[in-house]
C-alpha positions in Angstrom: -4.8 -8.1 44.3 -5.0 -4.3 44.9 -3.5 -3.8 41.5 -6.0 -5.8 39.9 -8.8 -4.1 41.8 -7.5 -0.6 40.8 -7.1 -1.7 37.2 -10.8 -3.0 37.1 -12.0 0.2 38.6 -10.1 2.4 36.2 -11.3 0.4 33.1 -14.8 0.2 34.3 -14.8 3.9 34.6 -13.3 4.6 31.4 -16.0 2.0 29.9 -18.8 3.9 31.6 -17.8 7.1 30.1 -17.2 5.5 26.5 -20.8 3.9 26.6 -22.3 7.2 27.3 -21.2 8.3 23.9 -21.3 5.4 21.8 -22.4 1.8 21.9 -20.0 -0.8 22.3 -19.1 -3.0 19.1 -19.6 -6.7 19.1 -16.7 -8.7 20.6 -14.3 -10.3 17.9 -11.2 -12.2 18.2 -9.3 -8.8 17.4 -11.1 -6.8 20.0 -10.7 -9.5 22.6 -7.0 -9.6 21.9 -6.7 -5.6 22.2 -8.5 -5.7 25.4 -6.3 -8.5 26.8 -3.2 -6.8 25.6 -4.4 -3.5 27.6 -4.5 -6.1 30.7 -1.3 -7.5 30.2 1.1 -6.1 27.4 3.2 -9.1 27.7 0.1 -11.4 26.6 0.8 -14.0 23.9 -1.5 -15.0 21.0 -1.5 -18.8 20.2 -3.8 -20.3 17.7 -7.6 -19.2 18.3 -6.5 -17.8 21.8 -4.2 -15.9 24.1 -2.2 -16.6 27.3 -1.9 -13.5 29.7 -0.9 -13.1 33.3 -3.4 -11.5 35.7 -2.1 -10.7 39.3 0.7 -13.3 38.9 -1.7 -16.1 37.5 -1.5 -17.7 34.1 -4.8 -17.3 32.3 -5.6 -19.0 29.0 -8.4 -17.5 26.8 -9.7 -19.5 23.8 -12.0 -18.4 21.2 -14.1 -20.5 18.8 -15.7 -17.8 16.3 -17.7 -20.4 14.4 -19.4 -21.5 17.7 -19.4 -18.0 19.0 -17.7 -18.8 22.4 -14.8 -17.9 24.3 -13.4 -19.4 27.4 -11.0 -18.1 29.9 -9.1 -20.8 32.0 -6.7 -21.1 34.8 -5.5 -24.5 35.7 -5.6 -25.2 39.3 -4.3 -28.9 40.1 -4.8 -32.6 38.7 -8.3 -33.7 39.0 -7.1 -37.1 40.0 -6.0 -35.7 43.2 -9.4 -34.4 44.3 -11.0 -36.0 47.3 -14.9 -36.6 47.2 -15.0 -33.7 49.9 -13.1 -31.5 47.7 -15.4 -32.3 44.6 -18.4 -31.7 46.7 -16.9 -28.3 48.1 -16.5 -27.1 44.3 -19.8 -28.0 43.2 -21.4 -26.3 46.3 -19.1 -23.1 45.2 -20.6 -23.3 41.8 -23.9 -23.0 43.1 -23.5 -19.9 45.2 -20.0 -18.3 45.3 -18.3 -18.4 42.0 -20.9 -16.4 40.3 -20.0 -16.1 36.5 -16.9 -18.2 36.8 -17.0 -22.1 37.6 -14.7 -24.9 38.6 -14.6 -27.6 35.8 -12.8 -30.7 35.1 -11.4 -31.5 31.7 -8.4 -33.7 30.6 -7.6 -34.7 34.1 -7.4 -31.0 35.2 -9.3 -29.0 37.8 -9.8 -25.6 36.1 -11.2 -22.2 36.8 -13.2 -21.1 33.9 -15.4 -18.2 32.4 -17.3 -19.3 29.6 -19.4 -16.9 27.5 -21.1 -16.2 23.8 -18.1 -14.2 22.2 -20.2 -11.6 20.2 -22.4 -10.8 23.0 -19.4 -10.4 25.6 -18.8 -6.7 26.5 -15.6 -5.3 28.0 -16.8 -5.1 31.4 -18.1 -8.7 31.3 -14.7 -9.9 29.9 -12.6 -8.0 32.7 -15.1 -9.1 35.6 -15.0 -12.7 34.1 -11.2 -12.6 34.2 -11.1 -11.5 37.6 -13.5 -14.1 38.9 -11.5 -16.8 37.0 -8.4 -15.8 39.0 -10.1 -15.3 42.2 -11.8 -18.8 42.2 -8.4 -20.3 41.3 -6.5 -18.4 44.1 -9.3 -19.2 46.7 -9.5 -23.0 45.8 -9.0 -25.1 49.1 -10.1 -21.9 51.3 -13.1 -19.7 50.4 -13.7 -21.0 46.7 -15.1 -17.6 46.0 -15.1 -15.2 42.8 -14.5 -12.2 44.9 -17.9 -10.8 43.6 -21.1 -11.0 46.0 -22.5 -14.4 46.9 -25.8 -15.6 45.2 -27.0 -17.2 48.4 -29.2 -19.9 49.2 -26.3 -22.4 49.2 -23.7 -23.8 51.5 -20.9 -21.5 51.1 -22.0 -18.8 53.5 -22.3 -21.1 56.4 -19.1 -22.9 55.6 -17.2 -19.6 55.4 -19.1 -18.6 58.6 -17.7 -21.8 60.2 -14.1 -20.7 59.5 -14.8 -17.2 60.9 -16.3 -18.7 64.1 -13.4 -21.1 64.5 -10.8 -18.4 64.3 -12.9 -16.2 66.7 -13.0 -18.9 69.2 -9.1 -19.5 68.9 -8.7 -15.8 69.3 -10.4 -15.7 72.7 -7.6 -17.6 74.2 -5.2 -14.9 73.4 
């Protein structure tokens, strides 16, 4: 996690310096691939997408240039195994604590996903979206959080606070 944070910090800093001198070109399949290979030199292209590893998590990135879309995804679990409470919790998190990434169900699988128009995607958004997608996959079952600031106004803050209070109460006995 620290490696990912340092990588994001470095890339964001170099992005800011680059943006000061020249505007960022539109995102294309080729440019997207160059960024992904910078993040993971072992990334593998497949069809209209790529498979890469971010903080030991496998991420699939799929593009559709005709529809001008891209999707970054992490498989979490079988959707058939979701209880109604888990389904409710991912929907609550989608409202306030996942930000740009989302939980989604497709083809019997629960996914963490970041979806964006391809041509309007910039490098910083891509990197942030990948990190958020990995974070919500990793925090599934616990915080259900993208790791970015919470939007607020939903249920996640109170549910996360309940966990803190529960642990503090247990800690009082020590």
